[in-house]
C-alpha positions in Angstrom: -175.9 1.7 149.4 -176.5 -0.4 146.2 -173.9 -2.8 144.8 -172.7 -0.3 142.3 -171.9 2.2 145.1 -170.1 -0.5 147.1 -168.0 -1.4 144.1 -167.0 2.3 143.6 -166.0 2.6 147.3 -163.9 -0.6 147.0 -162.1 0.7 143.9 -161.5 4.1 145.5 -160.0 2.4 148.6 -157.8 0.2 146.4 -156.6 3.1 144.3 -155.8 5.1 147.5 -153.8 2.3 149.0 -151.9 1.7 145.7 -151.1 5.4 145.4 -149.9 5.5 149.0 -147.6 2.5 148.4 -146.2 4.0 145.2 -145.5 7.3 147.1 -143.8 5.4 149.9 -141.7 3.4 147.5 -140.6 6.5 145.6 -136.8 7.3 146.0 -135.8 10.1 148.4 -135.3 13.4 146.7 -132.0 14.8 148.0 -131.7 17.6 145.4 -132.4 20.5 147.8 -130.1 18.9 150.4 -127.2 18.6 147.9 -127.6 22.2 146.9 -127.6 23.3 150.6 -124.6 21.3 151.8 -122.3 20.9 148.8 -120.5 24.3 149.3 -119.0 22.9 152.6 -117.5 19.8 150.9 -114.1 20.2 149.2 -111.8 18.1 147.1 -108.4 17.3 148.6 -105.2 17.1 146.5 -102.2 15.6 148.2 -98.6 15.3 147.1 -96.8 12.2 148.5 -93.5 10.5 148.1 -93.6 7.4 146.1 -92.5 4.0 147.5 -90.1 1.8 145.7 -92.9 -0.6 144.9 -94.9 2.2 143.3 -91.9 3.3 141.3 -91.6 -0.2 140.0 -95.2 -0.4 139.0 -94.9 2.9 137.2 -91.6 2.3 135.4 -91.3 -1.4 134.6 -93.5 -3.2 131.9 -95.5 -6.1 133.2 -93.7 -8.6 131.0 -90.4 -7.8 132.7 -91.9 -8.1 136.2 -93.1 -11.6 135.4 -89.5 -12.7 134.7 -87.5 -10.5 137.1 -90.0 -9.7 139.9 -89.2 -6.7 142.1 -85.4 -7.1 141.8 -85.1 -4.7 138.8 -82.9 -1.7 139.6 -84.6 1.6 138.7 -82.4 4.6 137.8 -83.4 7.2 140.4 -82.6 10.2 138.1 -85.2 9.0 135.6 -88.0 8.6 138.1 -90.3 11.2 139.6 -90.2 10.9 143.4 -93.6 12.2 144.1 -97.2 11.4 143.2 -100.5 13.2 143.6 -103.4 11.5 145.5 -106.9 12.7 145.9 -109.7 12.6 148.5 -112.4 14.6 150.0 -113.0 16.8 153.2 -115.6 19.1 154.7 -115.7 22.2 156.9 -116.7 21.7 160.5 -116.2 25.3 161.5 -116.3 28.7 159.9 -112.7 29.5 160.8 -111.3 26.9 158.4 -111.1 23.6 160.2 -111.9 20.5 158.0 -112.3 16.8 158.6 -110.8 14.1 156.4 -109.2 10.7 156.7 -105.8 9.9 158.0 -105.0 7.7 155.0 -105.8 10.6 152.6 -103.1 12.9 154.0 -100.6 10.3 155.4 -97.0 11.0 154.4 -98.1 14.2 152.6 -95.6 16.9 151.7 -98.3 19.2 150.5 -102.1 19.4 151.0 -104.4 21.6 148.8 -108.2 21.9 149.0 -110.4 23.0 146.1 -113.7 24.8 146.9 -116.8 24.4 144.8 -116.1 27.8 143.2 -112.8 26.3 141.9 -110.6 28.3 144.3 -107.6 26.4 145.6 -106.2 26.9 149.1 -103.1 25.3 150.7 -104.0 23.4 153.9 -102.1 22.6 157.1 -102.4 19.2 158.8 -103.2 20.0 162.4 -102.9 16.3 163.4 -104.2 12.9 162.5 -105.0 9.6 164.2 -104.2 6.4 162.3 -106.2 4.2 164.6 -109.5 5.9 163.9 -108.5 7.1 160.4 -109.3 10.7 161.3 -107.3 13.8 160.3 -107.9 17.5 161.0 -106.9 20.2 158.4 -106.8 24.0 158.7 -106.9 26.7 156.1 -106.5 30.4 156.5 -109.7 32.5 156.3 -113.1 33.0 157.8 -116.8 32.6 157.0 -116.4 29.2 155.4 -119.7 27.2 155.1 -119.5 24.8 158.1 -121.7 21.7 158.3 -123.8 20.7 161.3 -123.3 17.4 163.0 -126.1 14.9 163.8 -126.8 12.4 166.5 -125.5 9.0 165.5 -127.5 7.3 168.3 -130.7 8.4 166.5 -129.6 7.0 163.2 -131.5 3.8 162.4 -130.8 0.9 160.1 -132.8 1.3 156.9 -132.8 5.1 157.0 -131.7 7.0 153.8 -128.3 8.6 153.8 -126.3 10.8 151.3 -122.6 11.0 150.5 -120.8 13.8 148.7 -117.2 13.6 147.5 -114.8 13.3 144.6 -114.7 9.7 143.4 -112.0 9.2 140.8 -111.5 13.0 140.8 -115.1 13.8 139.8 -115.8 16.8 142.0 -119.0 17.1 144.1 -120.5 13.7 143.1 -123.5 12.7 145.2 -124.6 9.1 145.9 -127.4 7.9 148.2 -128.4 4.7 149.9 -129.5 3.4 153.3 -127.9 2.5 156.5 -127.1 -1.2 156.3 -125.7 -1.8 159.9 -124.3 0.1 162.8 -121.3 -0.6 165.1 -119.7 -2.7 162.4 -116.0 -3.8 162.8 -113.8 -4.6 159.9 -111.0 -7.2 159.6 -110.6 -7.5 163.4 -110.4 -3.7 164.0 -112.1 -2.6 167.2 -111.3 1.1 167.5 -114.2 2.3 165.3 -117.8 1.2 165.4 -118.3 1.8 161.6 -121.6 2.8 160.0 -122.2 0.4 157.2 -124.2 1.6 154.2 -124.9 0.6 150.6 -123.9 4.1 149.4 -121.7 4.0 146.3 -118.2 5.0 147.5 -115.0 4.8 145.4 -111.4 6.0 145.6 -111.6 9.8 146.1 -114.7 9.6 148.3 -112.5 9.1 151.4 -112.8 11.9 153.9 -116.2 13.1 152.6 -119.3 13.5 154.7 -122.2 11.1 155.2 -125.5 13.0 155.7 -128.8 12.1 157.2 -132.1 13.4 155.7 -131.9 16.6 157.8 -128.6 17.6 156.2 -126.5 16.8 159.3 -123.2 14.9 159.1 -123.5 11.5 160.8 -120.3 10.0 159.4 -116.9 10.4 157.7 -116.7 8.2 154.6 -113.7 6.0 155.2 -113.5 2.8 153.2 -115.2 0.1 151.2 -115.1 -3.7 151.3 -114.3 -5.0 147.9 -112.7 -7.8 146.0 -112.0 -5.6 143.0 -110.9 -2.3 144.4 -114.2 -0.7 143.4 -117.6 -0.4 144.9 -119.4 -3.7 145.7 -122.3 -2.5 147.9 -120.5 -2.4 151.2 -119.3 1.0 152.4 -118.1 2.1 155.8 -118.1 5.5 157.6 -116.7 6.7 160.8 -119.4 7.9 163.2 -119.2 11.7 163.5 -119.2 11.5 167.3 -116.1 9.4 167.3 -114.5 11.7 164.7 -115.3 14.8 166.7 -113.8 13.3 169.9 -110.6 12.9 168.0 -110.9 16.4 166.6 -111.1 17.9 170.1 -107.9 16.2 171.1 -106.1 17.1 167.9 -107.0 20.7 168.4 -105.8 20.7 172.0 -102.7 18.5 171.9 -102.0 17.7 168.2 -102.4 14.0 169.0 -104.8 11.5 170.5 -104.4 10.2 174.1 -106.4 7.1 175.0 -107.4 5.7 178.3 -105.9 2.5 179.6 -107.6 -0.3 181.6 -104.9 -2.9 181.2 -106.9 -6.0 180.0 -106.9 -8.2 176.9 -110.4 -8.8 175.7 -112.4 -11.1 173.3 -116.0 -11.7 172.2 -118.1 -14.4 173.7 -119.1 -17.1 171.2 -121.7 -19.8 171.4 -119.4 -22.2 173.3 -118.2 -19.7 175.8 -121.8 -18.5 176.4 -122.7 -22.0 177.3 -119.6 -22.4 179.5 -120.5 -19.2 181.4 -124.2 -20.1 181.5 -125.2 -17.0 179.5 -128.6 -17.0 177.7 -126.8 -15.8 174.6 -123.3 -14.7 173.4 -122.9 -11.3 175.1 -120.4 -9.3 177.1 -116.6 -9.0 176.7 -114.3 -11.7 178.2 -111.1 -10.7 180.0 -108.3 -13.0 178.9 -105.4 -11.3 180.5 -104.9 -8.6 183.2 -101.6 -6.6 182.9 -99.6 -6.4 186.1 -99.7 -3.1 188.0 -102.4 -1.9 185.5 -105.6 -0.1 186.6 -107.5 -3.4 186.1 -105.1 -5.3 188.3 -105.3 -2.6 191.0 -109.1 -2.6 190.8 -109.2 -6.4 191.2 -110.2 -7.6 187.8 -109.3 -11.2 187.0 -108.7 -13.3 183.8 -112.0 -15.0 183.1 -114.2 -12.2 184.2 -116.9 -11.3 181.7 -117.6 -7.5 181.5 -121.4 -7.1 181.1 -121.8 -3.3 181.6 -119.7 -0.2 181.4 -121.0 2.7 183.5 -124.4 1.1 183.4 -124.5 0.6 179.7 -124.9 -3.1 178.5 -122.1 -4.6 176.6 -123.1 -7.0 173.8 -119.6 -7.3 172.3 -116.0 -6.3 172.8 -116.2 -3.5 170.1 -118.8 -1.6 172.2 -116.6 -1.8 175.3 -113.5 -0.6 173.4 -115.5 2.3 171.9 -116.5 3.4 175.4 -112.9 3.1 176.6 -111.5 5.0 173.6 -113.9 7.8 174.3 -113.2 8.1 178.0 -110.3 10.4 178.9 -107.5 9.2 181.2 -107.8 9.7 185.0 -111.6 9.1 185.1 -113.2 6.5 187.4 -115.4 4.0 185.6 -117.7 1.3 187.0 -118.0 -2.1 185.3 -120.3 -4.9 186.0 -118.6 -8.3 185.6 -119.7 -11.9 185.7 -117.5 -13.9 188.0 -118.2 -17.4 189.3 -121.8 -17.1 187.8 -122.4 -14.0 190.0 -122.6 -10.3 189.0 -120.0 -8.0 190.6 -119.5 -4.2 190.4 -115.9 -3.0 190.1 -114.6 0.5 189.9 -111.3 1.4 188.2 -109.4 4.6 187.6 -108.2 4.7 184.0 -104.7 5.9 183.1 -103.0 6.9 179.8 -102.5 4.0 177.4 -98.9 2.8 176.8 -97.6 1.3 173.6 -97.5 -2.5 173.7 -95.5 -4.9 171.5 -96.8 -8.5 171.8 -94.4 -11.3 172.1 -94.1 -14.1 169.6 -94.6 -17.8 170.2 -92.1 -20.4 169.1 -92.8 -24.1 168.5 -90.9 -27.4 168.9 -91.4 -31.1 169.6 -94.6 -32.6 170.8 -95.9 -35.1 173.4 -99.2 -36.8 172.8 -102.1 -36.7 175.3 -103.0 -40.3 176.3 -105.8 -39.9 178.9 -109.3 -38.5 179.0 -111.5 -37.4 176.1 -109.8 -37.6 172.7 -109.2 -34.0 171.9 -107.1 -34.6 168.8 -104.0 -32.6 169.9 -100.3 -33.2 170.4 -98.7 -31.2 173.1 -95.3 -30.5 174.8 -94.1 -28.5 177.8 -92.6 -25.0 177.5 -88.9 -24.4 177.7 -87.5 -22.1 180.3 -86.6 -19.6 177.5 -90.2 -19.6 176.3 -91.5 -19.1 179.8 -89.2 -16.2 180.3 -90.0 -14.6 177.0 -93.7 -14.8 177.5 -93.6 -14.2 181.2 -95.4 -17.4 181.9 -94.9 -19.8 184.9 -96.0 -22.7 182.8 -98.3 -24.1 180.1 -98.4 -26.6 177.3 -97.9 -25.8 173.6 -100.2 -27.3 171.0 -97.8 -28.9 168.5 -100.4 -30.5 166.2 -104.2 -30.6 165.8 -106.1 -33.5 164.2 -108.5 -32.2 161.5 -112.1 -32.7 162.6 -111.2 -33.4 166.2 -112.7 -31.8 169.3 -109.9 -29.3 169.5 -110.1 -28.3 165.9 -113.8 -27.9 166.1 -113.3 -25.5 169.0 -110.8 -23.4 167.0 -107.6 -24.6 168.8 -104.7 -24.4 166.4 -101.0 -25.4 166.4 -98.9 -22.8 168.3 -101.5 -22.1 170.9 -100.2 -22.2 174.5 -102.8 -23.5 177.0 -102.4 -22.0 180.5 -105.7 -22.9 182.2 -108.6 -25.2 181.8 -111.8 -24.4 183.7 -109.8 -22.1 186.0 -107.2 -24.7 186.8 -103.6 -23.6 186.0 -101.6 -25.8 183.6 -97.9 -25.8 184.4 -96.9 -28.9 182.4 -98.2 -31.7 180.2 -99.1 -33.8 183.3 -101.3 -31.0 184.6 -103.0 -30.9 181.2 -103.6 -34.7 181.1 -105.0 -34.7 184.6 -107.4 -31.9 184.0 -108.5 -33.2 180.6 -109.2 -36.6 182.1 -111.8 -35.1 184.3 -113.8 -33.4 181.6 -117.3 -34.7 181.2 -119.2 -35.4 178.0 -121.7 -32.8 176.7 -120.0 -30.0 178.5 -118.0 -26.9 177.4 -114.6 -26.3 179.1 -113.1 -22.8 179.4 -109.6 -23.0 178.0 -107.2 -20.0 178.5 -104.6 -19.7 175.7 -101.8 -17.5 174.5 -101.8 -17.1 170.7 -99.1 -15.1 168.9 -98.4 -13.3 172.2 -102.1 -12.5 172.7 -104.2 -13.9 175.6 -107.6 -15.4 174.7 -110.3 -17.8 176.0 -111.9 -20.6 174.0 -114.8 -22.8 174.7 -113.8 -26.5 174.2 -116.9 -28.5 173.6 -116.6 -32.1 174.8 -118.9 -34.5 172.8 
């Protein structure tokens, strides 16, 4: 081949690659998918009672609120007592069952859905679950266009997704994006492993479906993360498998019953990973075992790190809680724990979860630690009343923390009650001083604390 032929071949190859890259970069066309699935998506109109704060916002000019705050008396006879809120929902069965969010229908006196042909039908709330933000509606009729559900486990970060809903009351609006993350938790919530996307969601989208490219529902659009109240690129959807588990219970019982192991849990951070000799932060740390609970009867201990649940690895506490939330009571589960640097298998029979109200911690005078490494804390012993209230045999209360000190760097704060250090029980300040005096430089100590009535474990780095 001559030089001219070679050049033509090179140009052809370059054009072919460029065309392929352009095609790959082209946006996904969801038009056929929208046409196919939109009949099963509905707008939800909800009549709710207005709170006193909402009445104030509606009735009182801003200039008066600046001077008088919320103390202005509003004549009840002049104020409408109800408001209309909006959201989205979608059919999951042909006989009229629909999925939406709990916060969409919460405290509703009337719920109405509007189909894409503009028909309006009154809906009944079968049940709802605040913890997962899932609600189940029912309308009379048959042959409704139900949507198929997809496999969330097969959903990958980076894949295109589509949302349909009624943002700001604009019916049947479609927006698209990609999956940004999976198993995401928001603001300390651990009941739902949210799907995070960059799909534009706004007020009114709540309760609408999130689709994969095959037109299957993979999530229920629930909320956004925003500093302005509007979309800022972070949207969160409830995985459809989590939602359907809730639906099954709402259909059968009208409420959700969760399993109970009887432990308080927290994530492993860098310090704790080093203290437990883990190659990386993984697992879920047991900080407290409730007396007479399934965990106590099975032999779990405070300080155990749960590494596997029925053979599935646990990288963080949210994964473990998701497994527990989706396991029905009276089932036997097997957990692998790390105890004394050794793996141990423990089986437990889960029961029905009770309602718990954590105790509060009170503070008082302090005694300063004089021996051992300088932690930068002031402590005191617990009063008998505090021990009785928190059901503790002893401990020391952190009264003050020096900014920049070892304790502050390890996230110990005033009000924390230290009950153990490296597995040694702390009954009083003398115990604490004695244990701290034995701590070695360049190590991480395991410190068991009670914070706002909740048990936790911290890694105290000694430098």
